[in-house]
C-alpha positions as CSV (number, residue, x, y, z in Angstrom):
1,X,54.4,69.8,207.1
2,X,52.2,72.0,209.2
3,X,53.6,75.3,210.3
4,X,53.2,76.1,214.0
5,X,52.1,79.6,214.7
6,X,51.3,81.6,217.9
7,X,52.7,80.9,221.3
8,X,53.5,77.2,220.8
9,X,55.4,77.9,217.5
10,X,57.4,80.6,219.2
11,X,58.3,78.4,222.1
12,X,59.4,75.6,219.8
13,X,61.6,78.1,217.8
14,X,63.2,79.3,221.1
15,X,63.8,75.8,222.3
16,X,65.5,74.7,219.1
17,X,67.6,77.9,219.0
18,X,68.7,77.4,222.6
19,X,69.7,73.8,221.9
20,X,67.1,72.4,224.3
21,X,65.4,70.6,221.4
22,X,67.4,69.6,218.4
23,X,65.9,69.9,214.9
24,X,66.2,66.1,214.6
25,X,64.0,65.6,217.6
26,X,61.4,67.9,216.2
27,X,61.3,66.0,212.9
28,X,61.6,62.5,214.4
29,X,59.8,59.7,212.6
30,X,58.5,56.4,213.8
31,X,59.3,53.3,211.6
32,X,57.9,49.8,212.0
33,X,59.6,46.5,211.5
34,X,57.3,43.5,211.5
35,X,58.4,40.1,212.9
36,X,56.4,37.8,210.7
37,X,57.1,34.3,209.3
38,X,60.3,34.3,211.3
39,X,61.6,37.2,209.3
40,X,62.2,40.9,210.0
41,X,60.3,43.0,207.4
42,X,61.9,45.1,206.1
43,X,65.2,43.2,206.6
44,X,67.2,46.5,206.2
45,X,65.9,49.8,207.5
46,X,67.5,53.2,207.1
47,X,66.5,55.9,209.6
48,X,67.8,59.2,210.9
49,X,69.3,59.8,214.4
50,X,66.4,60.5,216.8
51,X,63.9,58.4,214.9
52,X,62.0,55.6,216.7
53,X,61.9,52.1,215.5
54,X,59.1,49.8,216.6
55,X,59.4,46.0,216.2
56,X,56.0,44.4,216.1
57,X,55.7,40.6,216.7
58,X,53.1,39.2,214.4
59,X,54.2,35.6,214.9
60,X,52.5,33.3,217.5
61,X,55.7,32.9,219.4
62,X,58.3,35.3,221.0
63,X,61.2,37.0,219.2
64,X,64.0,39.4,220.1
65,X,65.7,42.3,218.2
66,X,69.3,42.2,219.5
67,X,72.3,44.2,218.2
68,X,75.3,43.4,220.4
69,X,76.3,46.4,222.6
70,X,73.6,48.6,220.9
71,X,70.1,47.4,221.7
72,X,68.3,44.4,223.1
73,X,64.6,44.1,223.2
74,X,64.7,40.9,225.3
75,X,61.7,38.6,224.6
76,X,58.8,40.2,222.7
77,X,55.7,38.1,223.2
78,X,53.4,37.3,220.3
79,X,51.2,40.3,219.5
80,X,53.4,42.7,221.4
81,X,56.0,45.3,220.4
82,X,59.2,47.0,221.5
83,X,60.7,50.4,220.5
84,X,64.1,51.9,220.3
85,X,65.2,55.5,219.6
86,X,68.2,55.5,217.3
87,X,70.7,57.7,219.1
88,X,74.0,57.0,217.3
89,X,74.9,56.8,213.7
90,X,76.1,53.6,212.1
91,X,75.1,50.3,210.7
92,X,73.9,47.8,213.2
93,X,73.4,44.1,212.4
94,X,70.8,42.5,214.7
95,X,69.3,39.1,215.2
96,X,66.5,37.3,217.0
97,X,68.4,35.4,219.7
98,X,65.7,32.8,219.8
99,X,65.8,32.2,216.0
100,X,69.3,33.0,214.9
101,X,68.3,32.7,211.2
102,X,66.3,35.9,211.6
103,X,68.7,38.7,210.7
104,X,68.2,42.4,210.1
105,X,70.2,45.6,209.7
106,X,69.4,49.0,211.1
107,X,71.3,51.9,209.4
108,X,71.2,55.2,211.3
109,X,72.3,58.3,209.4
């Protein structure tokens, strides 16, 4: 990890200390789930709160990533993507509403 020095580093330290930016937001990671062969890969993904998850549709037809009452990508066209920032902890089962056999689980710690 690169250490920030100078004015930018000091501003970041002050923002974290003041609660304007949480340490989780500073260390957020982006994770990718491929929609390929009518499967979510990986099928189960564990992330931290504040991380971003990007679903990328590699199939030649649309898919969704839908967890009831948590997130819904709507239709993701072939070759496109959709992202979600994991804001609450828990285990979230999700499906492609267009292909109900496509199932995945997002675990947010």
